[in-house]
N, CA and C atoms as a LAMMPS dump frame, in Angstrom:
ITEM: TIMESTEP
0
ITEM: NUMBER OF ATOMS
228
ITEM: BOX BOUNDS ff ff ff
-5.0000000000000000e+02 5.0000000000000000e+02
-5.0000000000000000e+02 5.0000000000000000e+02
-5.0000000000000000e+02 5.0000000000000000e+02
ITEM: ATOMS id mol type element x y z
1 1 1 N -115.906 -282.811 -375.271
2 1 2 C -116.053 -282.128 -374.015
3 1 3 C -117.446 -282.283 -373.885
4 2 1 N -117.837 -282.606 -372.707
5 2 2 C -119.354 -282.603 -372.249
6 2 3 C -119.697 -281.322 -372.175
7 3 1 N -121.093 -281.113 -372.902
8 3 2 C -121.708 -279.689 -372.772
9 3 3 C -122.047 -279.322 -371.477
10 4 1 N -121.877 -277.773 -371.329
11 4 2 C -122.071 -277.163 -370.069
12 4 3 C -123.441 -277.171 -369.347
13 5 1 N -124.587 -277.462 -370.316
14 5 2 C -125.924 -277.683 -369.917
15 5 3 C -125.856 -279.063 -369.274
16 6 1 N -125.282 -280.008 -369.988
17 6 2 C -125.525 -281.501 -369.025
18 6 3 C -124.687 -281.267 -367.813
19 7 1 N -123.661 -280.568 -367.481
20 7 2 C -122.826 -280.464 -366.253
21 7 3 C -123.706 -279.806 -365.272
22 8 1 N -124.258 -278.393 -365.941
23 8 2 C -125.217 -277.685 -364.822
24 8 3 C -126.303 -278.8 -364.165
25 9 1 N -126.74 -279.534 -365.012
26 9 2 C -127.918 -280.66 -364.334
27 9 3 C -127.068 -281.272 -363.425
28 10 1 N -125.787 -281.794 -363.818
29 10 2 C -125.152 -282.955 -362.92
30 10 3 C -124.841 -282.414 -361.535
31 11 1 N -124.53 -280.804 -361.674
32 11 2 C -124.231 -279.987 -360.489
33 11 3 C -125.581 -279.858 -359.491
34 12 1 N -126.638 -280.178 -359.937
35 12 2 C -127.735 -279.781 -359.03
36 12 3 C -127.961 -281.131 -358.355
37 13 1 N -127.719 -281.305 -357.092
38 13 2 C -127.782 -282.527 -356.421
39 13 3 C -129.208 -282.513 -355.43
40 14 1 N -129.515 -281.505 -355.398
41 14 2 C -130.704 -281.418 -354.083
42 14 3 C -130.348 -280.887 -352.768
43 15 1 N -129.218 -280.867 -352.655
44 15 2 C -128.636 -280.245 -351.401
45 15 3 C -128.115 -279.075 -351.627
46 16 1 N -128.479 -278.071 -350.887
47 16 2 C -127.994 -276.682 -351.28
48 16 3 C -126.549 -276.449 -351.158
49 17 1 N -125.836 -277.132 -350.155
50 17 2 C -124.54 -276.565 -349.775
51 17 3 C -123.813 -277.255 -351.281
52 18 1 N -124.044 -278.531 -351.666
53 18 2 C -123.46 -279.067 -352.791
54 18 3 C -123.684 -278.41 -353.844
55 19 1 N -124.983 -278.165 -354.124
56 19 2 C -125.766 -277.339 -355.394
57 19 3 C -124.78 -275.959 -355.254
58 20 1 N -124.472 -275.34 -354.296
59 20 2 C -123.884 -273.819 -354.186
60 20 3 C -122.21 -274.103 -354.795
61 21 1 N -121.795 -275.091 -354.126
62 21 2 C -120.296 -275.462 -354.386
63 21 3 C -119.898 -275.558 -355.827
64 22 1 N -120.535 -276.752 -356.178
65 22 2 C -120.515 -277.193 -357.695
66 22 3 C -120.866 -276.073 -358.702
67 23 1 N -122.022 -275.427 -358.568
68 23 2 C -122.375 -274.624 -359.598
69 23 3 C -121.293 -273.388 -359.535
70 24 1 N -120.948 -273.014 -358.37
71 24 2 C -119.971 -271.935 -358.23
72 24 3 C -118.727 -272.163 -359.123
73 25 1 N -118.221 -273.628 -359.058
74 25 2 C -117.242 -273.999 -359.659
75 25 3 C -117.329 -274.128 -361.046
76 26 1 N -118.281 -274.375 -361.494
77 26 2 C -118.805 -274.556 -362.891
78 26 3 C -118.696 -273.342 -363.561
79 27 1 N -119.269 -272.323 -362.751
80 27 2 C -119.654 -270.911 -363.285
81 27 3 C -118.295 -270.153 -363.356
82 28 1 N -117.234 -270.366 -362.567
83 28 2 C -116.228 -269.523 -362.318
84 28 3 C -114.899 -270.046 -362.913
85 29 1 N -114.794 -271.465 -362.905
86 29 2 C -113.611 -272.118 -363.185
87 29 3 C -113.521 -273.024 -364.181
88 30 1 N -114.484 -273.756 -364.48
89 30 2 C -114.621 -274.761 -365.248
90 30 3 C -113.988 -274.647 -366.826
91 31 1 N -114.544 -273.54 -367.475
92 31 2 C -114.178 -273.363 -368.853
93 31 3 C -112.63 -273.038 -368.854
94 32 1 N -112.12 -272.321 -368.042
95 32 2 C -110.706 -271.998 -367.974
96 32 3 C -109.727 -273.247 -367.607
97 33 1 N -110.385 -274.243 -366.726
98 33 2 C -109.269 -275.212 -366.534
99 33 3 C -108.877 -276.022 -367.491
100 34 1 N -107.69 -276.655 -367.302
101 34 2 C -107.147 -277.535 -368.319
102 34 3 C -108.08 -278.744 -368.264
103 35 1 N -107.557 -279.955 -369.303
104 35 2 C -108.285 -281.274 -369.543
105 35 3 C -108.062 -282.035 -368.23
106 36 1 N -107.241 -281.905 -367.639
107 36 2 C -107.158 -282.976 -366.494
108 36 3 C -108.101 -282.512 -365.334
109 37 1 N -108.184 -281.292 -365.234
110 37 2 C -108.927 -280.6 -364.125
111 37 3 C -110.599 -280.834 -364.523
112 38 1 N -110.969 -280.72 -365.824
113 38 2 C -112.119 -280.906 -366.279
114 38 3 C -112.542 -282.219 -366.398
115 39 1 N -111.539 -283.174 -366.663
116 39 2 C -111.748 -284.777 -366.196
117 39 3 C -112.119 -284.855 -364.827
118 40 1 N -111.272 -284.386 -364.286
119 40 2 C -111.533 -284.707 -362.47
120 40 3 C -112.883 -284.052 -362.16
121 41 1 N -113.318 -282.937 -362.585
122 41 2 C -114.729 -282.566 -362.165
123 41 3 C -115.788 -283.286 -362.884
124 42 1 N -115.42 -283.898 -363.83
125 42 2 C -116.536 -284.919 -364.544
126 42 3 C -116.526 -286.188 -363.358
127 43 1 N -115.205 -286.779 -363.205
128 43 2 C -115.386 -287.915 -362.267
129 43 3 C -115.945 -287.483 -360.92
130 44 1 N -115.713 -286.316 -360.55
131 44 2 C -116.258 -285.899 -358.976
132 44 3 C -117.916 -285.994 -358.933
133 45 1 N -118.196 -285.516 -360.355
134 45 2 C -119.749 -285.392 -360.118
135 45 3 C -120.425 -287.033 -360.152
136 46 1 N -119.604 -287.975 -360.742
137 46 2 C -119.918 -288.992 -360.879
138 46 3 C -120.248 -289.777 -359.509
139 47 1 N -119.539 -289.215 -358.383
140 47 2 C -119.857 -289.813 -356.904
141 47 3 C -121.047 -289.669 -356.477
142 48 1 N -121.506 -290.352 -355.497
143 48 2 C -122.751 -290.12 -354.755
144 48 3 C -122.619 -289.067 -353.826
145 49 1 N -123.724 -288.497 -353.402
146 49 2 C -124.009 -287.306 -352.795
147 49 3 C -123.073 -287.141 -351.247
148 50 1 N -123.289 -288.504 -350.647
149 50 2 C -122.699 -288.608 -349.235
150 50 3 C -121.011 -288.775 -349.471
151 51 1 N -120.448 -289.332 -350.357
152 51 2 C -119.052 -289.275 -350.852
153 51 3 C -118.612 -287.783 -351.12
154 52 1 N -119.531 -287.035 -351.675
155 52 2 C -119.338 -285.679 -352.081
156 52 3 C -119.058 -284.665 -350.92
157 53 1 N -119.996 -284.988 -349.933
158 53 2 C -120.254 -284.27 -348.984
159 53 3 C -118.998 -284.306 -348.013
160 54 1 N -118.353 -285.793 -347.936
161 54 2 C -117.225 -286.223 -347.21
162 54 3 C -115.91 -285.629 -347.621
163 55 1 N -115.943 -285.524 -348.978
164 55 2 C -114.872 -285.153 -349.504
165 55 3 C -114.786 -283.755 -349.581
166 56 1 N -115.792 -283.02 -349.682
167 56 2 C -115.955 -281.611 -349.853
168 56 3 C -115.97 -280.906 -348.453
169 57 1 N -116.429 -281.361 -347.158
170 57 2 C -116.56 -280.678 -346.015
171 57 3 C -115.591 -281.447 -344.995
172 58 1 N -114.774 -282.268 -345.223
173 58 2 C -113.656 -282.609 -344.353
174 58 3 C -112.277 -282.811 -345.067
175 59 1 N -111.3 -283.058 -344.065
176 59 2 C -110.013 -283.211 -344.489
177 59 3 C -109.467 -284.55 -345.156
178 60 1 N -110.363 -285.326 -345.662
179 60 2 C -109.83 -286.477 -346.454
180 60 3 C -109.351 -286.154 -347.664
181 61 1 N -108.269 -286.882 -347.826
182 61 2 C -107.58 -286.713 -349.164
183 61 3 C -107.599 -287.938 -349.789
184 62 1 N -107.664 -287.677 -351.463
185 62 2 C -108.032 -288.904 -352.141
186 62 3 C -106.48 -289.072 -352.963
187 63 1 N -106.193 -290.368 -353.581
188 63 2 C -104.878 -290.726 -354.098
189 63 3 C -104.368 -289.793 -355.1
190 64 1 N -105.356 -289.464 -355.752
191 64 2 C -104.924 -288.39 -357.044
192 64 3 C -104.809 -286.744 -356.672
193 65 1 N -103.572 -286.451 -356.866
194 65 2 C -103.136 -284.993 -356.642
195 65 3 C -104.145 -284.147 -357.353
196 66 1 N -104.512 -284.374 -358.707
197 66 2 C -105.491 -283.706 -359.58
198 66 3 C -106.527 -283.419 -358.77
199 67 1 N -106.892 -284.601 -358.259
200 67 2 C -108.467 -284.434 -357.713
201 67 3 C -108.377 -283.601 -356.323
202 68 1 N -107.24 -284.07 -355.56
203 68 2 C -107.056 -282.798 -354.257
204 68 3 C -107.183 -281.778 -354.709
205 69 1 N -106.349 -280.979 -355.739
206 69 2 C -106.349 -279.761 -356.045
207 69 3 C -107.853 -279.18 -356.385
208 70 1 N -108.585 -280.074 -357.188
209 70 2 C -109.769 -279.976 -357.554
210 70 3 C -110.656 -279.687 -356.246
211 71 1 N -110.821 -280.223 -355.458
212 71 2 C -111.425 -280.54 -354.038
213 71 3 C -111.269 -278.997 -353.378
214 72 1 N -109.856 -278.687 -353.403
215 72 2 C -109.641 -277.521 -352.885
216 72 3 C -110.061 -276.595 -353.415
217 73 1 N -110.02 -276.125 -354.77
218 73 2 C -110.623 -275.13 -355.491
219 73 3 C -112.283 -275.29 -355.137
220 74 1 N -112.776 -276.19 -355.202
221 74 2 C -114.251 -276.369 -354.928
222 74 3 C -114.691 -275.766 -353.672
223 75 1 N -113.877 -276.395 -352.505
224 75 2 C -114.305 -276.437 -351.019
225 75 3 C -113.899 -274.757 -350.464
226 76 1 N -113.258 -273.978 -351.221
227 76 2 C -112.896 -272.749 -350.643
228 76 3 C -114.271 -271.929 -350.59
């Protein structure tokens, strides 16, 4: 498992909206999430900011059900 401190810094994107959404998920849901959801979150953090913004602020669906579920939790 990746240390929370490393994830915290990966959530700091320099865009206030992204920072808020990603850090809120990390603080409130990540530790309780199952391994699949945690892995999806780590995968999501590897994406470029413009892709993240598009996924979180539009109705675009990805092929992965787990990723769509995660995006729904983050974007609420």
